[in-house]
C-alpha positions in Angstrom: -3.7 -12.1 -20.1 -2.6 -8.9 -18.4 0.7 -9.6 -17.0 2.5 -7.8 -19.5 4.2 -4.6 -18.8 7.2 -2.4 -19.6 10.2 -3.5 -17.6 10.5 -5.1 -14.4 7.1 -4.9 -12.7 7.0 -5.0 -8.6 3.9 -5.3 -6.4 4.8 -4.6 -2.5 2.8 -4.9 0.8 4.0 -4.4 4.1 3.9 -7.7 6.3 5.1 -8.8 9.6 8.9 -9.6 8.5 9.1 -6.4 6.5 8.0 -6.5 3.1 6.7 -8.8 0.4 7.3 -8.4 -3.0 5.7 -10.3 -6.2 7.9 -9.3 -9.0 8.1 -10.1 -12.7 10.8 -9.5 -15.2 9.9 -9.4 -18.9 9.2 -12.6 -20.2 9.3 -14.4 -17.0 7.0 -16.0 -14.5 6.2 -13.9 -11.4 8.2 -14.7 -8.4 7.8 -13.9 -4.7 10.2 -12.9 -1.9 10.1 -11.0 1.6 12.6 -8.2 2.3 13.6 -7.0 6.0 13.6 -3.4 4.5 12.3 -1.3 1.6 15.7 0.0 1.0 16.7 -3.5 0.7 13.7 -4.4 -1.6 15.0 -1.4 -3.7 18.6 -2.5 -3.9 17.6 -5.9 -5.3 15.8 -4.1 -8.3 17.1 -2.5 -11.5 16.8 1.1 -11.7 14.2 1.3 -14.1 11.8 -0.9 -12.3 8.1 0.2 -11.5 7.0 -0.6 -8.2 3.2 -0.1 -6.5 3.0 -0.4 -2.9 0.3 -0.7 -0.3 1.5 2.4 1.7 0.8 5.8 2.0 3.1 8.0 0.1 3.1 11.9 0.6 2.4 13.3 3.9 0.1 16.2 4.6 1.2 18.9 7.4 -2.3 19.4 8.2 -5.1 16.8 7.8 -8.6 17.6 6.4 -11.7 15.8 6.6 -11.4 12.2 5.0 -7.7 12.4 4.8 -5.1 13.8 2.7 -7.1 13.8 -0.7 -6.8 10.4 -2.1 -8.7 8.7 0.5 -12.0 10.5 0.0 -11.9 10.2 -3.5 -11.4 6.1 -3.8 -13.6 5.3 -0.8 -16.8 5.6 -3.0 -15.7 3.2 -5.3 -15.5 0.5 -2.4 -19.0 0.2 -1.0 -18.7 -2.2 1.7 -14.9 -2.4 1.4 -14.3 1.5 2.0 -13.3 0.9 5.7 -10.0 -0.6 4.4 -9.0 2.9 3.4 -8.3 4.8 6.4 -7.2 8.3 6.9 -3.5 9.2 7.2 -2.6 11.9 9.8 -0.1 14.9 9.4 3.5 14.3 8.8 4.2 15.8 12.7 2.2 12.9 14.1 3.7 10.4 11.8 7.2 11.6 13.2 5.9 12.4 17.0 7.8 9.3 18.2 10.1 7.3 16.0 11.9 5.3 18.9 11.8 1.4 18.8 9.2 0.1 21.4 10.6 -2.3 24.1 7.1 -2.6 25.9 3.5 -2.6 25.3 3.0 0.3 27.8 5.5 2.5 25.7 3.9 1.3 22.2 0.4 2.5 23.5 2.2 6.0 25.4 3.7 6.6 21.6 0.2 6.0 20.2 -1.3 8.6 22.6 1.3 11.1 22.0 0.8 10.6 18.2 -2.8 10.8 18.6 -2.3 14.5 20.5 -0.2 15.7 17.8 -2.6 14.4 15.1 -5.4 16.3 16.9 -3.5 19.5 16.9 -2.9 19.3 13.2 -6.3 18.4 11.9 -9.5 20.2 11.5 -12.0 18.6 12.6 -9.5 17.4 15.3 -9.0 13.7 14.7 -6.7 11.2 16.5 -4.6 8.1 15.4 -6.4 4.7 14.9 -4.5 1.7 16.3 -4.4 0.4 12.5 -3.0 3.6 11.4 -0.3 3.6 13.9 0.8 0.0 13.5 1.9 1.1 10.1 3.7 4.5 11.0 7.3 3.0 11.0 6.5 1.5 7.6 5.1 5.0 6.0 8.2 6.7 7.5 10.9 4.0 5.9 9.2 5.1 2.4 9.1 8.5 2.9 12.5 9.0 4.2 13.8 7.5 1.0 11.7 9.6 -1.2 13.3 12.5 0.5 16.7 11.4 0.2 16.4 10.0 -3.2 14.0 12.2 -5.4 14.6 10.0 -8.5 12.6 7.0 -6.6 9.3 9.3 -6.8 9.0 8.4 -10.6 9.3 4.7 -9.9 7.5 3.9 -6.4 3.7 4.6 -6.7 1.3 4.3 -4.0 -1.8 1.9 -4.7 -4.4 0.2 -2.5 -5.2 -3.5 -2.8 -9.1 -3.0 -2.5 -9.0 -0.2 -5.1 -6.6 -2.4 -7.3 -9.2 -5.3 -6.9 -12.1 -3.0 -8.0 -10.3 -1.4 -10.8 -9.3 -5.1 -12.1 -12.8 -6.0 -11.6 -14.2 -3.7 -14.0 -14.6 -0.9 -11.3 -16.8 -3.4 -9.5 -16.0 -3.7 -5.7 -15.4 -7.2 -4.1 -18.2 -8.6 -2.9 -16.5 -10.4 0.0 -14.4 -8.9 2.7 -10.6 -10.6 2.9 -10.9 -10.8 6.8 -14.0 -10.9 9.2 -13.2 -10.1 12.9 -9.3 -10.2 12.2 -9.5 -13.8 10.8 -9.0 -14.5 7.0 -12.1 -15.0 5.4 -11.7 -17.9 2.8 -14.5 -17.0 0.7 -13.1 -13.4 0.3 -9.5 -14.7 -0.4 -11.2 -17.2 -3.2 -13.1 -14.3 -4.8 -9.6 -12.5 -5.1 -7.5 -15.4 -6.4 -10.2 -16.0 -9.0 -9.7 -12.4 -10.4 -6.0 -12.4 -10.1 -6.2 -15.7 -12.3 -8.2 -14.0 -14.7 -5.4 -11.2 -15.3 -3.0 -13.7 -16.1 -1.6 -15.4 -12.8 -1.2 -19.3 -12.7 -3.3 -20.8 -10.0 -0.4 -22.7 -8.6 1.4 -19.4 -8.0 -1.5 -18.0 -6.0 -2.2 -21.1 -4.3 1.3 -21.7 -2.8 1.8 -20.9 0.8 3.4 -17.3 1.2 7.1 -16.9 2.3 8.0 -17.1 6.1 7.0 -13.9 7.7 4.2 -13.1 5.4 0.4 -13.6 5.7 -1.7 -15.2 2.9 -3.6 -11.8 2.4 -0.3 -9.9 2.3 0.8 -12.1 -0.5 -2.3 -11.4 -2.7 -2.4 -7.7 -2.1 1.2 -7.7 -3.2 0.1 -9.9 -6.4 -2.8 -7.2 -7.2 -0.2 -4.5 -6.6 2.3 -6.0 -9.4 -0.6 -5.8 -11.8 -1.2 -1.9 -11.0 2.7 -1.4 -11.5 2.0 -2.8 -15.0 -1.1 -0.7 -15.6 1.4 2.4 -14.3 4.2 1.4 -16.8 1.8 0.9 -19.5 0.2 4.3 -18.9 -3.5 2.8 -18.0 -3.5 3.3 -14.5 -5.3 6.5 -13.1 -4.2 8.6 -10.0 -6.6 9.7 -7.6 -6.8 12.6 -7.6 -5.8 13.3 -11.2 -3.2 15.0 -11.6 -1.7 14.1 -8.2 -1.2 16.3 -5.4 2.5 17.0 -3.7 3.3 17.4 -0.3 5.7 19.9 1.0 8.9 18.0 -0.3 7.3 17.7 -3.7 6.5 14.1 -3.1 3.3 13.1 -5.4 0.3 12.4 -3.3 -2.1 9.8 -5.1 -3.4 6.7 -4.8 -2.7 4.9 -8.4 -4.9 1.8 -9.7 
């Protein structure tokens, strides 16, 4: 049973409706909820809660081959799952276009603009994948909070679900993908549920339908993130790299697991 941890533990993943959070208070069973913004999620937590989130934290001014640093370190752990770790471009690319998009055409134009900025601030020049661009707004959401509220930097930690599952599985990557050609893979989901259950989750909790606005894989990822929050709180988690890097705002740059 490894659901123990110091204080309130929260695992978070981005989802269609905002953010899905799996929370555990000391002595209580885990709960799950969806929040419209990361700020709203933090507002619902005590000041000393430990939060692990599947979202890049800490942005480079210039992007090197392989990403910010953490990405290149964790990919070799994952074998066939390493494509799930994608490189994050420069801060300038992330903030190249911050308007809301009212049309698909505007969205693709903004993606092209971000790619142009990314290529100009990377070596070798590298554009932005559609997958990475799709989470830019969420990356900026956390980034702006950590700039405005430095005290959050010792409470909110970046993790990654497949790195988390690997570490929770005795440093063995999951053998099956969660998704195949964009569709949920039931066998891969079952493999991850079984691992989460070995770490103390009750099967009925894992088998429930996710809250409205979140997908089943978002839910399992958030559940894994909560276990990583516990590892961080207990001093068991490891940052990649160790010690963490820092961006120009002093925000730590590391994937914890």
